[in-house]
N, C-alpha and C positions, 0 to 999 in steps of 0.2 A: 361291843360288837356292833350295836345298831349305828353308832356314829361312823365307824369304819366302813360299814357296808351300805350306807345310804346311796342308792342308785349305782352301786358298783357294777351292775350288769351293763351300764352304759359307759361310765368313765373308767372303770377298772380294767377294761380290756384294750385300751387304746395304746398307750406307750408305757414301757416298763419304767421310764423315769417318773411317771405319775404315781406309780405304786411302790417304788423302792422304799420310801420312808415308812409306809404303812406295813409293808412286809417285815421290815426291820423291827418295828415296834411290836408286831405280833409275835415274832420269834423271841424277842426279849421277854414278853409276857408269858409265853408258854414255858420258857426256861424257869421263870420265877414260880409259876404255878406248880410245875413238876419238880421244883427244887433241884435242878440239875444245871450245871454250868458248862459241861463239856460234851454232853450227849448230842447226837445229831437231831435237829428239830423235826425232821420227817418222821422219825420213830416216835417222838413225843406226841406229835399230832395224831398218829394212829392209835397210840396207847390211850390217849384221852378221848378219842372219838370226835375230835374237832377237825375241821377242814382248814387248810392253809388259805391265805387270802386269795391266791390265784384260783384255787379250787372253789372257794366261795363264790367268786365271780362267775366261774363256769357253771356252778350249781344254779345261781339265780338266772343266768342267761338261758340255760336249758329249760328252766322252769317257765320262763316267759314264752319260749317257743312252744312248749307243751300246752300252755294255757291258750295261746293264740290258735294252735292247731285244733283245740277243742272249744273254740269260741268263748273263752273265759276272760278275754281281754278286749279293750276297745278296738274298733275296726282299724284304726291307723297302725296298730301292731300287725294285724293280719295282712294289711296291704304291703308291708315291708318284706314279707316272706312269701315265697312261691314254692309250693310242694311239687316234687317231681311226679308227673303223671303222664301216661301215654295211653290214649284210647284205642290204639291199634295193636299194640304189643304188650305183653305182660312182662315188664322189666323188673329187675331186682331193685332198682332205685325207687320205684313206686310201691313195691311190696314192703320195703324196709322203711318207708315213711321218710325218705330223704328229702332234703330241700334242694331246689335247683340253684346251683352256684354259678353266678356270672363271673367270667374271668376278668379280674381287675386290670386296668391298664396303668393305674397310678398307685403309689403308696398311700395316698389319701383314702382311696376306696378300700384298701386293705385294712384300714383302721376304723372303718365305720361299723356301727352297730349291726346293720343287716348282714354284712359280709362275715363278721366274726360269728354271728349267730348261726349262719349257714355252715361255716367250717366246723364249729364246735358240735352242732347238732348232728352233722353227718358222720363225725368221728365217734359218736356214742354207739355202743353195741345195740344190735337190733332188739334184743329182749327188753331193753330199757325204753326205747322209742315206741315199742308196741304195747306198753302198759295202757290200760283203759282208764283207771282211776287215778286221781291226783295223789292220794296218800301212798299208793303202791309205786307210782312213779318216783316220788320223793325218796322213799325207802330204797328202791333199787339204785337210784342215782347216787345217793349218799354212800351206799355200800360200795359201788363201783369206784367212786372218787377216793374213798379211804383205802381201797385195796390196791390202787395203781401206784 
């Protein structure tokens, strides 16, 4: 797992062609572990409590955003992300701890770390984004990803 997930929050969210082989290997491995050749892999991941590679990438990316929001990462991560805030109005986006998403004009921007982090973070339920402690955030996030 550590070899497959090394920096997956950066490279694992770019193009599906980059992750197709890893996803295939992970599905083969879960079938071997669960001793099943025909069952759907999604059910096997849920039964074993493991996340698929795509969900692992989302997990690590969301973890980086949470850590940068709570000043647990170097400053260059924090500079990539802008949290929605409005000093004049009380908006849902600021209460929900959403990130400000810049509309991309090119496909290159859509595949960058910052844009993907913003989209993934904003799609998380509010109860996960509003967790105060890192262990509680990890537990809620993993439960959400296993349940979807």
